[in-house]
C-alpha positions in Angstrom: 14.6 -6.7 -7.6 12.1 -4.5 -9.5 12.9 -0.3 -8.7 10.2 2.4 -8.9 9.9 5.8 -8.2 6.6 5.9 -6.6 4.7 2.4 -4.9 1.0 3.0 -4.3 -0.5 0.4 -1.7 -4.2 0.0 -2.2 -6.8 -0.9 -4.6 -9.8 1.8 -3.8 -10.5 5.5 -5.2 -8.1 6.8 -3.0 -4.8 4.3 -4.2 -6.1 4.9 -8.1 -6.3 8.8 -7.7 -3.1 8.8 -5.8 -1.4 6.6 -8.8 -2.9 9.0 -11.3 -1.7 12.2 -9.7 1.8 10.2 -9.2 2.1 9.2 -12.8 1.1 12.6 -14.0 3.7 14.0 -12.2 6.4 12.0 -14.1 7.3 9.4 -12.1 7.2 6.0 -12.7 4.2 4.2 -10.5 3.4 1.1 -9.7 0.1 0.0 -7.7 0.5 -3.3 -5.5 -2.1 -4.9 -3.4 -4.1 -7.9 -2.4 -7.0 -9.1 -4.5 -10.3 -7.2 -3.6 -12.2 -8.9 -0.7 -16.1 -9.1 -0.5 -18.2 -6.2 -2.3 -19.4 -4.8 0.5 -22.7 -1.8 -0.4 -21.4 1.5 0.6 -21.8 3.8 3.2 -22.9 6.7 1.2 -24.4 7.1 -2.1 -22.8 10.3 -2.9 -20.2 12.5 -3.0 -20.5 16.0 -0.4 -19.9 18.9 -2.5 -21.5 22.4 -2.0 -22.4 22.8 -5.5 -25.8 24.9 -5.0 -23.9 27.4 -2.5 -21.6 30.2 -3.3 -18.9 29.5 -0.8 -18.0 26.2 0.9 -18.2 27.8 4.2 -21.2 26.2 5.2 -20.2 23.0 4.3 -17.1 23.5 6.2 -19.0 24.3 9.7 -21.3 21.1 9.2 -18.0 18.7 9.0 -16.4 20.2 12.0 -19.6 20.0 13.8 -19.8 16.3 13.5 -16.0 16.0 14.5 -14.5 16.4 17.9 -11.7 18.3 19.6 -9.1 16.2 17.6 -10.6 17.4 14.0 -8.2 19.4 11.8 -9.8 22.4 10.5 -7.5 23.0 8.0 -7.7 19.4 6.7 -11.5 19.4 6.6 -11.4 23.5 5.0 -8.8 21.6 2.3 -11.4 19.2 1.0 -14.3 20.9 1.6 -13.3 23.8 -0.7 -11.8 21.4 -3.6 -14.6 18.9 -3.3 -16.5 21.2 -6.6 -13.6 21.0 -8.5 -12.9 17.2 -7.8 -16.5 16.1 -8.7 -16.3 18.4 -11.9 -13.2 16.6 -12.9 -14.7 13.1 -12.5 -17.8 14.3 -14.7 -15.0 15.2 -17.2 -13.6 11.8 -17.2 -17.2 10.3 -17.5 -18.6 9.8 -14.2 -22.2 9.3 -14.4 -24.0 12.2 -12.0 -27.8 12.2 -11.1 -29.4 15.3 -12.7 -32.3 17.0 -11.4 -35.2 18.8 -13.8 -33.3 21.5 -14.5 -30.4 19.5 -15.7 -28.1 20.2 -12.5 -26.5 17.5 -10.9 -29.0 16.4 -8.4 -28.0 16.9 -4.7 -29.5 15.0 -1.9 -30.3 15.9 1.8 -28.3 13.5 4.6 -28.2 13.6 8.3 -25.5 16.1 9.6 -25.6 18.6 6.5 -27.9 21.7 6.7 -28.3 21.9 2.9 -28.3 19.1 0.2 -24.8 18.7 -0.8 -24.8 14.7 -2.2 -24.5 14.3 -5.7 -23.8 10.9 -7.9 -25.5 8.3 -9.0 -27.2 6.9 -6.3 -26.3 3.2 -5.0 -24.2 2.8 -7.8 -22.1 6.1 -7.1 -19.0 3.9 -5.7 -18.8 1.5 -8.8 -19.0 4.2 -11.0 -15.8 6.0 -8.9 -14.0 3.3 -9.0 -14.7 2.4 -12.6 -14.2 5.7 -14.1 -10.7 5.6 -12.0 -9.6 2.3 -13.0 -10.1 3.6 -16.9 -7.7 6.7 -16.0 -5.0 4.2 -14.6 -5.5 1.9 -17.7 -5.1 4.9 -19.8 -2.1 6.1 -18.5 -0.3 2.2 -18.3 0.1 2.6 -14.8 1.5 -1.0 -13.7 -0.2 -3.3 -11.1 1.2 -6.3 -8.8 -1.9 -8.1 -8.1 -2.5 -10.7 -5.2 0.4 -9.2 -3.6 0.4 -8.7 0.2 2.3 -6.0 1.4 4.2 -7.4 4.6 7.2 -4.6 5.7 8.6 -1.1 5.2 12.0 -1.2 4.4 13.5 1.6 5.8 17.1 3.4 6.3 17.4 6.2 9.3 13.6 7.0 8.8 14.0 7.2 5.2 11.9 4.6 2.6 13.9 2.4 0.7 11.0 -0.1 -0.5 8.6 -2.7 0.7 8.6 -7.1 0.9 5.9 -8.3 -0.4 4.3 -11.7 -0.7 3.3 -12.9 -3.9 0.3 -14.9 -3.6 0.7 -16.7 -7.0 4.1 -18.0 -6.6 4.4 -17.9 -2.7 7.2 -15.8 -3.2 8.6 -13.0 -0.8 9.7 -10.3 -2.9 11.4 -6.8 -2.5 10.2 -3.8 -4.3 12.8 -0.7 -4.4 11.3 3.0 -4.3 11.8 6.2 -4.0 8.6 7.3 -2.4 5.5 5.2 -1.4 2.1 6.3 -0.8 0.2 3.9 1.8 -3.7 4.1 0.5 -5.2 0.8 1.5 -8.5 0.0 3.3 -9.0 1.2 7.0 -9.2 -1.3 9.9 -13.1 -1.7 10.2 -13.2 -5.6 9.5 -11.7 -6.1 12.5 -15.1 -5.7 13.9 -16.4 -8.3 11.2 -14.6 -9.8 8.5 -11.0 -8.9 8.1 -11.1 -9.1 4.2 -13.4 -6.0 4.3 -10.7 -3.9 6.0 -7.5 -5.3 8.0 -5.6 -1.8 8.5 -2.7 -3.6 7.0 -0.8 -0.4 5.5 -1.4 0.9 8.9 0.1 -2.2 10.6 3.1 -1.7 8.6 3.7 1.7 9.6 3.5 0.7 13.2 6.0 -2.3 12.6 8.5 0.4 10.7 8.0 2.5 14.0 5.7 5.1 12.8 2.7 5.8 15.6 -0.9 5.7 14.6 -3.3 8.3 16.0 -6.7 8.4 17.0 -7.4 4.8 16.3 -9.6 4.6 19.1 -12.1 6.9 17.6 -14.2 4.7 15.3 -17.4 5.8 13.9 -20.3 3.8 13.9 -22.8 3.5 11.1 -26.7 3.6 12.6 -28.0 2.1 9.5 -26.3 -1.5 9.2 -28.8 -4.3 8.4 -29.1 -6.4 11.6 -27.2 -9.8 11.1 -24.9 -8.5 8.2 -22.2 -6.4 7.0 -24.7 -4.2 4.4 -25.1 -0.7 5.3 -28.1 1.4 4.2 -26.6 4.7 2.4 -28.2 7.5 4.0 -29.2 9.1 0.7 -32.1 6.9 1.2 -33.4 9.4 4.3 -33.4 12.2 1.6 -35.0 10.4 -1.0 -38.5 9.7 1.0 -36.7 6.5 3.2 -37.5 6.9 7.1 -35.4 6.3 10.3 -37.9 5.2 13.0 -37.5 3.6 16.2 -38.9 -0.1 16.8 -42.1 1.7 17.9 -42.6 3.5 15.2 -41.7 7.1 15.7 -39.5 8.9 13.6 -36.1 9.8 14.7 -32.4 11.2 13.8 -29.9 8.3 13.2 -27.2 11.1 14.6 -29.0 11.1 17.9 -30.3 7.4 18.5 -28.0 5.3 20.3 -30.2 1.8 19.9 -31.5 -0.4 17.3 -34.0 1.0 14.8 -35.9 0.3 11.6 -35.7 2.0 8.0 -38.7 2.3 6.1 -38.4 2.3 2.6 -42.0 1.6 1.5 -43.0 5.0 0.6 -40.0 6.3 -1.9 -41.6 7.0 -5.1 -40.5 5.6 -8.3 -38.8 8.8 -9.4 -36.0 7.9 -6.4 -36.3 4.3 -6.1 -34.8 3.5 -9.2 -31.6 5.0 -8.4 -31.5 2.9 -5.4 -32.1 -0.6 -7.1 -28.9 -2.4 -6.1 -29.6 -2.0 -2.5 -33.0 -3.1 -3.0 -31.7 -6.3 -4.5 -28.8 -6.5 -2.0 -31.7 -6.6 1.0 -33.9 -8.9 -0.9 -31.0 -11.7 -1.7 -28.9 -11.2 1.8 -32.6 -10.9 4.1 -35.2 -11.9 2.4 -37.1 -8.8 2.9 -38.8 -6.7 0.1 -38.3 -3.0 0.8 -41.7 -2.1 -0.8 -43.8 -3.8 1.6 -41.3 -4.7 5.0 -39.5 -2.5 7.3 -35.6 -3.2 7.5 -34.1 -3.8 10.9 -31.0 -2.1 11.5 -28.2 -1.5 14.1 -25.3 0.4 14.8 -22.1 -1.1 13.1 -18.1 0.0 12.4 -18.4 0.5 8.4 -15.5 2.7 8.3 -12.3 3.9 10.3 -10.7 7.6 10.8 -7.9 7.0 12.3 -4.1 5.8 10.9 -1.2 7.4 9.7 -0.4 10.7 10.9 0.2 13.2 7.8 0.9 16.9 7.4 -1.0 19.0 4.9 0.8 17.5 2.1 0.1 14.0 3.0 3.5 13.7 4.0 3.6 11.0 7.2 4.8 13.0 10.3 6.7 11.3 13.0 8.2 12.3 16.3 4.6 14.1 17.4 4.8 16.1 14.2 8.1 17.2 14.3 9.6 15.4 11.8 8.8 13.5 8.2 9.5 9.9 7.2 11.0 10.7 4.4 9.3 9.6 1.1 6.7 8.4 3.3 2.9 9.3 2.2 -0.5 8.4 3.3 -3.9 9.0 2.1 -7.7 7.9 2.2 -8.8 5.4 4.9 -4.9 4.9 5.5 -4.1 8.0 6.6 -5.4 10.4 9.9 
């Protein structure tokens, strides 16, 4: 039986970054995950950071305003306050950022933000982010166990001892021993469409281990998903000259509109359009629509989830309504709430 200091469950940016931090702390770390499912266009094309502001307070205020009564203000404050530092770290590691005429990171305007805040590389942001983190994992020689489906947590008196996983290559169920585990897998958005794009397996493992999730019923809807597909159009399209319109042609706010609509990308100039070439090609291949002459019919659909495993400010999984910790169990990214 393999024995590790830290097991990281997942394959996306949250899992990769957790594995990097774990390894840098000196822990013997392994990443366990199933092969990625279908490649789905990201619902955003940038990373929110208050680069053009003296403080992150307005960013914090906007984020809280988009939440509800269960929004954790401390978590929002911590995340928004560290966003500039995280973006700087990614750039040091080789992240490509779109630049403005002054050579500074280009900031896009999107609904819900009172100021331009999204920085990245257009619709390639998610791909570059994963690639950069993958490179950092390789540089640290962090091992992976791919083609594994984690089945269950092995707990002893609310303390992690390891997991049991199915190896898809040989069909064997294998135990992995550990001192700590980080659950950083995908959310459960696939339950509304295709489980392979988000089955919520890490959350299900926690539930089977007696850890009660929270806020699973609070599921945000993305208002710009192409009808009949699982393809979201990034919000940044609207900051680049795209328009969100009712089916009668009236400009409307995607955050206030609850019905079907269309996205008009016909008048995005060349300066911006080259940063959204991937979504243009995806739309053409999946629907036959040419964004230079056609409007894109869109609807509301679940593309991400926010509920999950309850954690404290250090990412430790809490039990008994937050009164105690599940020793050695942590959660991050879409798996956490």
